C-alpha positions as CSV (number, residue, x, y, z in Angstrom):
1,M,108.5,104.1,67.6
2,S,108.8,100.9,65.9
3,T,106.8,97.4,66.9
4,S,109.3,95.6,65.1
5,H,111.7,96.5,68.2
6,W,109.2,95.4,71.1
7,K,110.3,92.4,72.4
8,R,107.6,92.3,75.2
9,I,104.6,94.9,75.5
10,V,101.8,95.2,78.3
11,I,98.4,96.6,76.9
12,K,96.1,98.0,79.2
13,V,92.5,97.7,77.9
14,G,89.7,99.6,80.5
15,S,86.2,98.6,81.5
16,A,84.3,100.6,79.1
17,L,85.8,98.4,76.2
18,I,85.0,95.2,78.2
19,A,80.9,95.7,79.2
20,P,80.5,99.1,77.6
21,N,77.0,99.4,78.3
22,Q,77.3,97.6,82.2
23,Q,75.0,94.8,80.4
24,G,77.5,91.8,80.6
25,C,80.8,91.9,78.8
26,S,80.9,92.7,74.7
27,S,83.4,91.1,72.2
28,R,82.4,94.8,70.3
29,Y,85.3,96.8,70.3
30,L,87.3,93.6,71.8
31,L,88.0,92.0,68.5
32,G,90.4,94.8,67.1
33,I,92.7,94.4,70.4
34,A,92.7,90.5,70.3
35,Q,94.0,90.5,66.5
36,F,97.0,92.9,67.7
37,I,97.8,90.9,70.4
38,A,97.4,88.0,68.4
39,T,99.4,89.6,65.4
40,C,101.8,90.6,67.7
41,R,102.6,87.2,69.0
42,A,102.8,85.6,65.7
43,Q,105.8,88.5,64.7
44,G,107.5,87.1,67.9
45,C,107.0,89.8,70.7
46,Q,105.6,88.4,73.7
47,V,102.2,90.6,75.5
48,V,101.0,90.7,78.6
49,L,97.4,91.8,78.8
50,V,96.1,94.0,81.9
51,S,92.6,93.7,81.8
52,S,89.5,95.9,84.0
53,G,86.3,95.4,83.6
54,S,85.0,92.5,86.4
55,V,83.1,95.2,88.3
56,A,81.3,96.0,85.1
57,A,81.0,92.6,83.6
58,G,78.9,91.5,86.8
59,K,77.3,94.3,87.4
60,H,73.8,93.0,85.4
61,R,73.8,90.0,87.1
62,F,72.5,92.0,90.5
63,Q,69.3,94.3,91.2
64,D,69.2,97.3,92.7
65,T,72.6,98.5,91.5
66,A,72.0,102.4,91.8
67,E,74.7,103.0,94.1
68,P,75.9,99.2,95.1
69,S,78.0,98.8,98.8
70,V,81.4,97.7,98.9
71,S,80.5,94.1,99.6
72,L,78.1,94.2,96.7
73,K,81.0,95.5,93.7
74,K,82.8,93.0,95.2
75,A,80.2,90.5,94.7
76,M,80.3,91.6,91.5
77,A,84.0,91.5,90.7
78,A,83.8,88.2,91.4
79,A,80.9,87.1,88.9
80,G,82.1,89.2,86.6
81,Q,85.8,88.0,86.4
82,A,84.8,84.5,85.5
83,D,82.6,86.2,82.1
84,M,85.8,88.7,81.7
85,M,88.2,85.6,81.3
86,A,85.7,83.6,79.2
87,T,85.2,86.4,76.8
88,W,88.8,87.3,76.4
89,D,89.6,83.4,75.6
90,K,86.7,83.2,72.9
91,L,88.5,85.8,71.1
92,F,92.0,83.9,71.4
93,D,93.5,80.7,69.7
94,F,96.0,80.4,71.9
95,P,96.2,79.8,75.7
96,S,95.8,82.5,78.7
97,A,96.3,82.8,82.2
98,Q,94.5,84.7,84.8
99,L,96.7,86.3,87.6
100,L,94.6,88.5,90.0
101,V,96.8,90.8,92.7
102,T,96.4,93.4,95.0
103,H,98.7,96.0,96.0
104,G,99.4,94.3,98.8
105,D,101.2,91.8,96.7
106,L,103.1,94.2,94.7
107,R,104.6,96.2,97.3
108,D,105.5,93.1,99.1
109,R,109.0,92.7,98.1
110,E,109.0,89.0,98.1
111,R,105.5,88.2,96.8
112,Y,106.4,91.5,94.1
113,V,109.2,89.0,92.7
114,S,107.0,86.2,93.1
115,I,104.5,87.9,90.6
116,K,107.6,88.6,87.9
117,D,108.4,85.1,88.2
118,T,105.3,83.9,87.3
119,I,104.6,86.4,84.2
120,F,107.8,85.2,82.8
121,T,107.3,81.5,83.6
122,L,103.8,82.2,81.7
123,L,105.2,84.0,78.7
124,D,108.4,81.3,78.2
125,H,105.5,78.7,77.7
126,G,103.8,80.9,75.4
127,L,100.6,81.8,77.4
128,L,99.0,84.8,77.5
129,P,98.9,86.4,81.2
130,I,95.6,88.5,81.8
131,I,96.1,90.4,85.1
132,N,93.8,92.0,87.1
133,E,93.2,93.8,90.7
134,N,91.6,91.2,92.2
135,D,88.4,93.8,93.4
136,A,86.4,90.8,95.0
137,V,88.9,90.6,98.1
138,T,90.6,93.9,98.2
139,T,90.6,96.5,100.5
140,D,91.5,100.2,100.9
141,K,94.8,99.6,102.5
142,L,95.5,97.2,100.0
143,R,93.9,98.4,96.6
144,V,96.0,99.9,93.6
145,G,92.8,102.1,92.7
146,D,93.0,101.8,88.6
147,N,94.4,99.8,86.7
148,D,96.0,102.3,84.6
149,N,99.0,102.5,87.8
150,L,98.7,98.8,87.7
151,S,99.6,98.0,84.5
152,A,102.5,100.3,85.2
153,M,103.9,98.1,87.5
154,V,103.3,95.3,85.6
155,A,104.8,96.7,83.0
156,A,108.1,97.7,85.3
157,A,107.8,94.0,86.8
158,A,107.7,92.4,83.5
159,D,110.3,94.1,81.8
160,A,108.4,95.7,79.0
161,D,109.3,97.8,76.4
162,A,106.4,99.7,75.8
163,L,103.0,100.0,77.9
164,I,99.8,100.7,75.4
165,I,97.1,102.5,77.7
166,C,93.5,102.2,75.8
167,S,91.3,104.9,76.5
168,D,88.3,106.6,74.9
169,V,90.1,109.3,73.0
170,K,93.1,109.1,71.0
171,G,95.3,110.3,73.9
172,L,96.2,113.4,75.9
173,Y,94.7,116.8,74.7
174,T,95.5,120.4,75.8
175,K,92.1,120.5,77.1
176,N,88.8,117.8,77.4
177,P,88.1,117.4,73.9
178,N,84.8,116.1,74.9
179,L,84.1,120.0,76.2
180,H,86.5,122.0,73.9
181,D,86.2,122.3,70.1
182,D,89.9,123.7,70.2
183,A,91.5,121.2,72.0
184,K,94.6,119.7,70.5
185,L,95.8,116.5,70.4
186,I,99.6,116.4,72.1
187,K,101.6,113.8,69.9
188,Q,104.4,113.5,71.6
189,V,105.7,114.2,75.4
190,S,109.4,114.2,76.5
191,D,109.0,115.6,80.1
192,I,106.0,114.8,82.3
193,N,105.8,118.0,84.4
194,E,102.9,120.2,85.8
195,D,102.1,121.8,82.9
196,I,101.1,118.5,81.5
197,Y,99.2,117.2,84.6
198,A,97.5,120.3,84.0
199,M,96.1,119.2,81.0
200,A,94.2,116.2,82.4
201,G,90.7,116.2,83.9
202,G,88.5,113.9,85.3
203,A,87.5,110.4,84.3
204,T,85.6,111.0,81.1
205,S,83.7,107.4,81.1
206,S,81.0,106.7,83.5
207,V,82.5,103.0,83.6
208,G,85.8,103.2,84.5
209,T,87.7,104.1,87.6
210,G,90.4,106.2,85.8
211,G,90.5,109.0,84.2
212,M,93.6,110.8,81.9
213,R,95.5,111.8,85.4
214,T,95.7,108.2,86.8
215,K,97.0,107.6,82.6
216,I,99.5,109.9,83.7
217,Q,100.5,108.9,86.7
218,A,101.1,105.4,85.2
219,A,103.1,107.1,82.0
220,E,105.6,108.8,84.4
221,K,106.1,105.1,86.1
222,A,106.6,103.4,83.2
223,I,109.4,105.9,81.5
224,S,111.5,106.0,84.3
225,H,111.7,102.5,83.9
226,G,112.8,103.3,80.6
227,I,109.6,101.9,79.1
228,E,107.8,103.4,75.8
229,T,104.1,104.4,77.2
230,M,101.4,105.6,74.4
231,I,98.0,106.5,75.2
232,V,95.2,105.3,72.4
233,D,92.0,105.3,71.6
234,G,91.0,101.9,72.0
235,F,87.3,102.5,70.3
236,D,89.3,102.7,67.1
237,A,90.3,99.7,65.5
238,D,92.1,101.7,63.0
239,T,94.6,102.2,66.1
240,F,95.9,98.8,66.5
241,N,96.1,98.9,62.3
242,Q,99.0,101.7,62.9
243,L,101.0,100.2,65.7
244,L,101.5,97.7,63.7
245,K,103.0,100.1,61.1
246,G,105.1,101.7,63.4
247,Q,102.7,104.6,63.2
248,N,101.4,107.0,66.7
249,P,98.3,107.0,66.5
250,G,97.6,108.8,70.4
251,T,100.2,110.4,72.5
252,L,103.7,108.8,73.0
253,F,105.6,109.1,76.3
254,T,109.5,108.9,75.5
255,P,111.5,106.8,78.3
256,Y,114.4,108.2,80.1
257,D,117.8,108.0,78.6
258,E,118.8,106.6,81.9
259,P,116.0,104.6,83.6
260,M,115.9,104.0,87.3
261,Q,117.7,100.8,88.6
262,E,114.9,98.1,89.1
263,H,115.0,98.0,93.2
264,L,114.7,102.1,93.1
265,H,111.8,101.7,91.0
266,W,110.2,99.8,92.7
267,M,111.1,101.4,95.9
268,T,109.8,104.9,94.3
269,H,106.6,103.7,92.7
270,T,105.6,100.6,93.7
271,S,106.4,100.0,97.5
272,Q,104.1,101.8,99.6
273,V,104.7,104.0,102.8
274,Q,104.2,102.5,105.9
275,G,105.1,105.6,108.2
276,E,107.5,108.0,108.3
277,L,110.4,109.3,109.9
278,I,110.5,113.1,110.0
279,V,114.0,114.5,110.5
280,E,114.9,118.5,111.4
281,N,114.8,120.7,108.7
282,D,118.7,121.4,108.3
283,F,119.2,117.7,107.7
284,D,121.7,117.4,105.1
285,A,123.3,114.0,105.4
286,N,123.6,111.9,102.1
287,L,121.2,108.9,103.1
288,E,122.8,107.0,99.9
289,E,126.4,107.3,101.1
290,H,126.1,105.3,104.1
291,D,123.2,103.6,106.1
292,T,124.3,104.9,109.7
293,Q,124.0,108.6,108.3
294,L,120.5,108.4,109.9
295,T,120.7,107.9,113.5
296,S,118.0,108.0,116.2
297,D,119.1,111.1,117.1
298,D,118.3,112.7,113.7
299,V,114.7,111.4,114.0
300,V,112.8,114.1,115.9
301,A,108.9,112.0,115.2
302,V,107.7,108.6,114.0
303,K,104.3,108.8,112.9
304,G,101.9,105.4,111.4
305,N,102.5,101.9,112.4
306,F,105.0,99.9,110.6
307,S,107.3,96.9,111.2
308,V,110.4,95.9,110.5
309,G,110.7,95.6,106.9
310,D,108.2,98.1,105.7
311,T,108.5,101.3,103.7
312,V,108.7,104.5,105.1
313,L,109.1,107.9,104.1
314,V,112.2,109.8,105.4
315,R,111.1,113.7,105.2
316,K,111.9,116.7,107.3
317,G,109.5,118.8,109.4
318,D,108.5,121.4,106.4
319,G,107.5,118.4,104.5
320,T,110.5,118.0,102.2
321,K,110.6,114.6,100.9
322,L,114.2,113.0,101.4
323,A,113.4,109.3,100.7
324,K,111.6,106.1,101.2
325,A,113.3,103.2,102.2
326,K,112.9,99.4,104.4
327,S,112.9,100.1,107.5
328,N,114.9,97.9,109.8
329,Y,113.0,99.2,113.2
330,S,109.4,98.9,113.6
331,S,107.4,102.5,115.1
332,C,106.7,100.4,118.5
333,L,111.0,100.5,119.1
334,L,111.4,103.8,117.6
335,H,108.7,105.1,120.0
336,F,110.7,103.6,122.5
337,I,114.1,104.7,121.9
338,S,113.1,107.9,121.1
339,D,111.1,108.3,124.7
340,Q,114.6,107.6,126.3
341,E,115.8,110.3,128.3
342,D,119.1,108.7,128.5
343,R,120.7,108.8,125.1
344,E,123.4,106.7,125.5
345,F,121.0,104.1,126.5
346,A,119.8,105.1,122.9
347,N,122.7,104.9,121.3
348,N,124.0,101.5,122.5
349,A,120.4,100.4,121.7
350,Q,120.7,101.1,118.2
351,Q,124.6,100.3,118.1
352,K,123.1,96.5,119.1
353,T,120.0,96.8,117.1
354,G,121.8,98.3,113.8
355,P,120.9,101.1,111.3
356,L,117.5,102.9,111.2
357,I,117.1,101.9,107.1
358,S,119.5,100.1,104.8
359,D,121.2,102.2,102.1
360,K,120.8,98.8,100.0
361,N,117.1,99.8,100.4
362,I,116.5,103.3,99.7
363,A,115.4,105.6,96.8
364,I,116.3,109.2,97.1
365,L,113.0,111.4,96.6
366,E,113.3,114.6,93.9
367,Q,111.6,116.8,96.2
368,I,108.1,115.5,95.2
C-alpha cells in the first residue's frame, strides 16, 4: 500500500471516537484524524469522511436516556448532528459539506446516481463531504443500520481507491483481543471467507452500533469494487503517521484483481431486495444470457410486495440464490398471471408486457 497512489479515499469514523463518554462531542481523538485528512488533501488526494456519532453526541441533551425509545434516539440524532458537524468544522481550515442519506436513497438507482453526482461536485470544488445516515428520519425499512457498511457503499459510489475504517482495536485479530491474551493481529487478508467471519465477535464498544463483523462485511463490499480496505485503530494517533508513510498499521484487505462492474456492484451490495421470485429446484437457464430465460411458467411462487423497478431475488425452492435483478412486473401483476389456469392467456400477457426481469439489470450470485 502507498498513500502516494491514492487519488480518492473514504475514511469512516465511529461514534466512540466522536463522543467517547456520550457527553457531547470531543476533539480528543479527532485531531489526529483531522490532520491526516488535511495532509492527504494537501498531497492532492481527495477525501470523503463518513462520520457516525449524531446519537451519541446528542444524548447528553436529554434526560432519562438509560433505555431511549426509537423516537428519543431520533431526537438525539437531530440534536447531535449539528454538534458533530460543528466539531469537525473547528478542526479544519477548509470548507465541508453535510450529506445525510438513508438506505432508501442508496437502493434507488436514480437517487444513488444523484448522490454520486453530489459527492463528485463537492470534491471538484474543494469541499470535504461529511456523510452520515439520516438517523433522525430513517425507519427500520430504510436504514443501513451501521456506518461500516454505509462507508463501503459510499466508497463504491465515490469510486475511491481506498477505504479506511477506524476501529477501537488495531485491526482483525484471530480472537477478540479484549478477552484473549493470545489473540494475534492479522496484517493482511486476501480472501474474505467463513474463517475470516468466524474471527469477528460482537461490538467491543458500548457507544457504536457496528462490531468487527460489520467491518468485514464493509471490507467485502469494498474490495469487490477494487477498493483497498484497511481496519485501523482510530484511537492511536500514530496510526495516521504510519499510513502517511505507506505503512500498514492494522489489517489490510486487498482488492479483487478483477473488480465487479459498477452497476453489478450496486445491484449486489447496495440495492435491497423487496421480494422474491421462486423457481423450480432444477431450473438451470442462464439468466445472464437473455432476459427471456425467465418466464412466468418458471416461477412457482412470488413472495413479498414490490413494484415495477424494485429489486427482487431469484432463487430456487431449496433456498439456492441465483440472482438479484430489477423486476419489470409488480408482485400484484405476477400473482394475477400465475393464478391464471389458462396458460395461453398468461403467456400472451407476458408477451405484451415484456420479460419478467431485465438482463441489463441483473447480478448473478455465487451461491450465497
